[in-house]
KEKOL-260094 format. One record per residue (C-alpha): residue number from 1; x, y, z; residue in one letter. Coordinates in steps of 0.1 Angstrom, whole numbers. Layout:
     i       x       y       z   aa
   NUM       X       Y       Z    A
...
***
This chain:
     i       x       y       z   aa
     1     322    -538     104    X
     2     362    -537      86    X
     3     362    -527      58    X
     4     393    -542      42    X
     5     413    -541       4    X
     6     394    -542     -24    X
     7     404    -569     -40    X
     8     385    -598     -60    X
     9     398    -623     -34    X
    10     385    -606       3    X
    11     347    -600     -23    X
    12     346    -638     -33    X
    13     353    -648      11    X
    14     338    -615      29    X
    15     312    -608       2    X
    16     302    -575      -8    X
    17     283    -541       7    X
    18     268    -518     -14    X
    19     274    -485     -14    X
    20     269    -456     -36    X
    21     298    -465     -63    X
    22     279    -493     -71    X
    23     300    -524     -64    X
    24     309    -526     -30    X
    25     335    -527      -4    X
    26     344    -562      11    X
    27     332    -557      46    X
    28     349    -588      78    X
    29     322    -595     106    X
    30     348    -594     133    X
    31     338    -602     176    X
    32     362    -603     200    X
    33     349    -622     237    X
    34     377    -598     266    X
    35     379    -605     291    X
    36     380    -568     301    X
    37     393    -574     343    X
    38     424    -589     323    X
    39     429    -571     295    X
    40     429    -601     265    X
    41     408    -612     242    X
    42     396    -648     249    X
    43     379    -657     219    X
    44     386    -638     183    X
    45     363    -645     150    X
    46     366    -629     119    X
    47     344    -637      89    X
    48     322    -624      57    X
    49     296    -598      78    X
    50     262    -614      68    X
    51     272    -640      99    X
    52     249    -628     127    X
    53     266    -607     158    X
    54     247    -629     179    X
    55     255    -665     162    X
    56     289    -648     162    X
    57     288    -649     206    X
    58     277    -685     204    X
    59     304    -698     191    X
    60     325    -680     210    X
    61     308    -702     240    X
    62     318    -728     216    X
    63     358    -720     211    X
    64     360    -715     255    X
    65     340    -738     277    X
    66     374    -758     280    X
    67     385    -726     295    X
    68     353    -726     318    X
    69     345    -766     323    X
    70     383    -763     345    X
    71     381    -729     360    X
    72     407    -711     340    X
    73     383    -688     336    X
    74     347    -679     357    X
    75     335    -650     336    X
    76     308    -621     338    X
    77     297    -624     301    X
    78     286    -587     298    X
    79     263    -574     262    X
    80     244    -552     249    X
    81     213    -552     241    X
    82     212    -563     208    X
    83     225    -597     222    X
    84     192    -594     243    X
    85     173    -625     241    X
    86     155    -650     255    X
    87     184    -682     237    X
    88     216    -654     248    X
    89     202    -657     284    X
    90     191    -702     287    X
    91     226    -707     266    X
    92     247    -686     297    X
    93     226    -703     317    X
    94     227    -737     303    X
    95     271    -732     313    X
    96     262    -725     341    X
    97     285    -684     338    X
    98     280    -651     349    X
    99     253    -621     329    X
   100     248    -589     322    X
   101     232    -579     296    X
   102     216    -541     286    X
   103     181    -541     272    X
   104     159    -534     247    X
   105     126    -513     273    X
   106     105    -527     251    X
   107     116    -559     246    X
   108      86    -579     255    X
   109      60    -586     281    X
   110      79    -591     313    X
   111     100    -563     306    X
   112      80    -540     294    X
   113      58    -542     324    X
   114      88    -541     347    X
   115     101    -507     337    X
   116      66    -495     336    X
   117      64    -505     371    X
   118      81    -478     401    X
   119     108    -516     411    X
   120     140    -509     408    X
   121     151    -543     409    X
   122     129    -573     410    X
   123     128    -614     392    X
   124     115    -620     362    X
   125     100    -653     345    X
   126      99    -651     304    X
   127      74    -675     302    X
   128      75    -701     272    X
   129      56    -723     255    X
   130      68    -752     241    X
   131     109    -749     257    X
   132     108    -743     301    X
   133     105    -712     316    X
   134     140    -688     325    X
   135     145    -664     353    X
   136     171    -644     366    X
   137     169    -603     373    X
   138     162    -572     363    X
   139     178    -538     377    X
   140     170    -499     366    X
   141     205    -485     368    X
   142     199    -444     362    X
   143     228    -429     345    X
   144     248    -393     353    X
   145     224    -377     320    X
   146     193    -393     339    X
   147     185    -416     313    X
   148     176    -449     325    X
   149     189    -482     319    X
   150     174    -521     319    X
   151     197    -548     327    X
   152     193    -582     331    X
   153     216    -607     351    X
   154     219    -637     376    X
   155     251    -628     394    X
   156     241    -613     429    X
   157     258    -580     420    X
   158     244    -557     441    X
   159     228    -521     415    X
   160     263    -504     421    X
   161     281    -530     416    X
   162     256    -539     376    X
   163     262    -506     369    X
   164     299    -505     376    X
   165     305    -530     357    X
   166     281    -525     335    X
   167     304    -494     329    X
   168     331    -516     322    X
   169     319    -525     280    X
   170     334    -502     268    X
   171     370    -516     269    X
   172     359    -541     250    X
   173     350    -505     223    X
   174     378    -496     228    X
   175     399    -531     222    X
   176     377    -526     186    X
   177     395    -498     178    X
   178     426    -503     183    X
   179     422    -542     162    X
   180     400    -517     135    X
   181     426    -494     134    X
   182     451    -521     134    X
   183     442    -543     105    X
***
């Protein structure tokens, strides 16, 4: 979220978020599909603050499909746990994209079973009543702090490579800091 200058026009376009003063400040939601390897924004969106980050993800994919279809890029989509859901996994698979998504240990029954097992990697199947089941790989990654992270992927990278790749995701956080301080 980006706090915008206080004006009626910006408040109408981007909507106001409540604050202690009552009137609220105009806030925008910014989202970037960012190529970490080439330090390049592939797609950027700025919209009102009620727009969900997941819906912006789908817009990024739609806006970038021509790059993927024409093999200009072959991205590994790296997402934080706020994006871990079956619909995003389905969308990336449908669009023949590689993904790496950190997930909550409590995402669903299949993830919970994996978390409670002694296995460090496995294929899990997300069972759905109304549509085809979806499968992907899940791995446990131990951080320097000793904390365990859980990663969903459709890649064949080793666990060490997945850990290194996910760590690169912090480059987007640096880029967001740059955007927020530059606007």
